[in-house]
C-alpha positions in Angstrom: 6.4 49.1 -5.9 4.4 49.4 -2.8 2.3 46.4 -1.6 -0.3 46.8 1.1 -0.9 43.9 3.3 -3.7 45.8 5.1 -6.3 43.3 3.8 -4.0 40.4 4.5 -3.7 39.5 0.8 -0.6 40.1 -1.3 -0.7 41.8 -4.7 -2.0 39.3 -7.3 0.7 40.4 -9.7 3.3 38.8 -7.4 1.9 35.3 -7.9 4.2 33.2 -10.2 1.3 31.6 -12.1 3.4 29.9 -14.8 5.6 28.3 -12.1 2.5 27.2 -10.1 1.0 25.6 -13.3 4.2 23.7 -14.0 4.4 22.5 -10.4 0.8 21.5 -10.4 1.0 19.6 -13.7 4.1 17.8 -12.6 2.4 16.8 -9.3 -0.7 15.5 -11.2 1.5 13.6 -13.6 3.5 11.9 -10.8 0.7 11.3 -8.3 -2.3 11.0 -10.5 -5.8 11.0 -8.8 -4.2 10.1 -5.5 -3.0 13.7 -5.3 -6.6 14.8 -4.6 -7.2 12.4 -1.7 -6.6 13.3 1.9 -3.1 12.5 2.8 -1.3 11.6 6.0 -2.1 14.0 8.9 1.6 15.0 9.2 1.8 16.1 5.6 2.9 15.0 2.2 5.7 12.4 2.7 7.9 13.5 -0.2 7.8 17.1 1.1 8.7 16.0 4.6 11.6 14.0 3.2 12.8 17.0 1.2 12.6 19.3 4.2 14.5 16.8 6.4 17.3 16.7 3.8 17.2 20.5 3.4 17.6 21.2 7.1 20.3 18.5 7.4 22.3 20.4 4.8 22.0 23.4 7.1 23.4 21.4 10.1 20.1 20.6 11.7 19.3 16.9 12.3 15.7 16.1 11.6 14.0 13.0 10.4 10.9 13.2 8.2 8.9 11.9 11.2 10.0 15.0 13.1 8.4 17.3 10.6 4.7 18.3 10.4 3.2 20.2 7.5 0.3 22.5 8.4 -2.3 24.4 6.4 -1.2 27.7 7.8 0.2 29.6 10.7 -2.9 29.3 12.9 -2.8 25.5 12.7 0.9 25.5 13.5 0.4 27.8 16.5 -2.4 25.6 17.8 -0.3 22.4 17.5 2.7 24.1 19.1 0.6 25.5 22.0 -0.9 22.0 22.6 2.7 20.6 22.9 4.3 23.4 24.8 1.6 24.8 27.1 0.3 22.9 30.1 -3.0 23.6 31.9 -2.4 26.4 34.4 0.5 28.0 32.4 0.3 31.7 31.9 0.5 32.9 28.2 0.9 36.5 27.2 0.1 37.7 23.7 
């Protein structure tokens, strides 16, 4: 199977719809209406806890407070650039 990413969108046939439905339903059951409110800026706390445990099992020490969940790569790059690049630094792309 050949998948073109030319338009920036993967083939819809690759989306695991039944898994997404099960996950969504479980999240609604557990979180209720609170799931649809704005959450903490750093991201969903249970996900940050899970990721901290996951990376610890890989030998990387990280606390949930060290982890930030972003909406996408552009937001992550913006945050990283604000942390790592100082005024007057040269950046090549």
